[in-house]
C-alpha positions, 0 to 999 in steps of 0.5 A: 457305679459312680459316674461310669456309663451304665451298660445297655441292658440289651448288650449284657450277657449272663456268664455260665460257669457250668461250662467249666464246672460240669467237665470238672465234675466229670473228671472227679467222677472219672477219679472215683471210677478209676479208684473203684477200678483200682480197688476191684483190681486189688481184690482180684489181685488177692485172687490172682497175685500176678495177673491182678497187680498187672491189671491194677497198673493198667487201671491207673495208667491214664491220669485224671485231666487236672491242670498241671500243678505249678506250686510245690504242693501235692495235688491229685495228679501228683498223688496218682503219679505216686500211686502208679509207681507204688502199684508195681510193687504190690503184687501179692494179696491174700483172700482176707485182704480181698474180702476186706477191700470188698466190704470196707473201701468199695462202698465208700467210693460207690457212695461218693460216685453217686453223690457226684452224679447227683450233683452233675444232674442237679447242676444241669437241670437248675442251670438249663432252667435258669438260662431258659428263663433268662433268655425269655426275659431278655427277649421280652425286654428287647421287645418292650425296648423296641416298642418304646423306641418306635412310639417315642421316636414318632411321638412328635408327629403323632396325634391321638395314640392308643392308651396302650401305646402311650410312651409313658405306659410303654416306658413303665412296661419296659422298666417292668420287663427289665426288673423281671430280667434282672431279677431272673439274672440275680436269681441265676447268679445266686443259684450259680454261686450256690452251686459253686459253693456246693461244688467246692464242698463236694470237692473237699468231700471227694478228697476226704473220701479218697483220703479215707479210702486210701488210708483204709487200704493202707490198714488192710494191706499192712495187716496182709503183709508188712513187706508191702506196707511201706508201699501203701504208706507211701500212697496214703502219705501222698494223698494225705498231703493234698490240702482240702482246698488245693484243687479248688484253689487251682480250679479258681486260679485257672478259671477266673474269667467265668467264675462268680466271686463273692465281691460281684454286685447284684444289679438293679434297674437304676444301674442300667440304661435303655433307649428313650429312658428320659424321652419328653413323651415319657415325663408326666406333666403332673402326677400325684394322689387325688380322690375320685368318685364316679357319678351319683352312685358312689357316695364316697371318694377313693384315693388313687395315683393319677398321671397326666401325660404329654399324650393328653391321657389322665391315667389312674393307677392303684399306686405309684409302684411300677413293679406292682402296678405297671399298667393303668387301671383306667384312662381318660383322653382329655381332648374328647372330654368336658372339664367342669369348673373348679369349686369356689375358692371359699368353699374349701372343697377343692373339687372339679369334674371331668365328663367323658368315656373311660378306657380300661385295661382291655376294653373301652367303656362306651358310655360317658361318665362324670367323675368328681376329683378332689385335691388335698389343698387349694394349691394342689387343685390349682396346679392340677386344673392348670395342667388339665386346662392346657391339655383339654384346651379350655379356659375359665371365665370370671364367673367360674364357668368353663368355656371351650376355646376351640369353639366360636359363636357369631351372630348376623343381623339384617337391616330393614329398609322401611317400616312398611316393608318390614311389617309386611315381611313380619306378617309373611314370616309369622308362619315360620314359628314363634322364634321366626315371628319374634325376629321379624317383629323386632326388625319391624319395630327397630327399622332405621330411617335410612331408606330415603331413596326407594329408586336407588334401593330398587336399582341396587336390588335389581342389579343383584337379583341373585343375592342371597341372605347371609347364612346364619351362624348362631347355633339354635337355642335349646327352646327352638330345637324341638320345632327345627324341622317344622320351622325349616319348611314353614320359613321357606314357604313364608319367604316365598309368600312375602316375595309374592305379596310384597308389591301389593303391600307396597301399593297399598302403602303408597296409595297408588294403583296396584302393581301388575303381577310380573311387572316387578323383578322379584328374582332377587327375592325368589333366589333369596327364598331358595337359598334360605330353603337350602340353608335351612335344610342343611342346618337343622340345629339353628333352623328357627333363627336363620329362617326368620332372618332370611324371610325378613331379608327377602321381604325387605328386598321385594318391598324396595323393588316394588317402591322403585316402580311406583310413580312419584 
């Protein structure tokens, strides 16, 4: 179609030439009916000469409804006009003529009329069926175009879309619906063109049969009366002057706007346009063939066509053919999956893995699976992996392992104030478990020498009695998850014990008298222990590590407070 604008698929309509073909066939049937009546009248004329010919004149008084002939050629209308004129002369017939007309001419016209009626019936049935199919296809196309427009227009503000609402998938389904519509339109076009050709052939046959009938009538009437032969010769000559395709040419000339020509071009999906055909959400980030296998059960790889869309889906199709495979066989939503590392560059395998749930055509499979993918070359592997990283939000460290950039880890440390208080805290926190005891012991051996002023430290502690230990942010290691629940309660109990026994430990260390119970403000330590209890209960995943740090901090503060009360 060149640079011309493509018509909108929703704005096109299918012509229906049968709106003029059916009335024309009715006219032809009327012609044959008139001729049958005419011959019947001729037969009756042979029985009753006077009354018979008068009836014949009335039978052909109404001409068939054909367009006026604007050329110097004879058509059906002119032939019937001549027939009406000559009929007035033919008034006498014999019984032999009557019998000849019954046995020779009438059967031909009856057969011709039956052929016309069959053609009318077939044209109605075929046309109605084809138009109904086209109407259904047009409604289906409109529905898909509107659905694509709805999700494409809201794509920028959407988060996760259902796989069936991925604009790329909707785009493929829309093109499939258009293909189906155009196929039905083209089938209807071929059917109509074939009907027109058949109609032309039928018209030629009708004219030929009429010519044969009138010629036979002429022969019979010549045998009957030479006096009347000239009249029938005139009738036969007039009909004989009708060219076989004259009425067809006149029909085409007067109905050019609804008839399909031989030059009309069949349309394809590339000849039309529709809304959001080139929307950014329908353009794949990357697509091509990959080999895939699932888990350890599949021993061999199978090749498929994969498409990564802006909606963050990795779709699997049997092939790239949108007609045979418009919908994906399965899909993976990458933000909810784990992207494994690429194979080493020198391995020559060009592989990577994806672990996650797969969504099929009708249901979502609940279990996670690990899928292995293999590219054709290292270059192809790196292209795919780069796009998959962008969509899934992962990056590759120098060692080749995949790190999720959406997650962060942090660690916290609590400084100790003196070797003596750290040792006391380490002994009190030993009941929190192996991880807690290790942390307290490490704090005891690495205590700095900054606690040179116990009084200042005690004053600082007393001024903020409700200060709690900093929350632990580091996730519990896999070795401590099994004892997380037990460690929570034991860590809190150890912290409270450390706060209670800290004054006695301080007294024993300094060599002074024991500090009376209640003479030291341990509210800071108690608050810290309470906070540790609540934090440990809410963070079961990292209980062992955070409980040890909290107990050490509480014991340190209690020791500092006790030293502040010891006389120098």
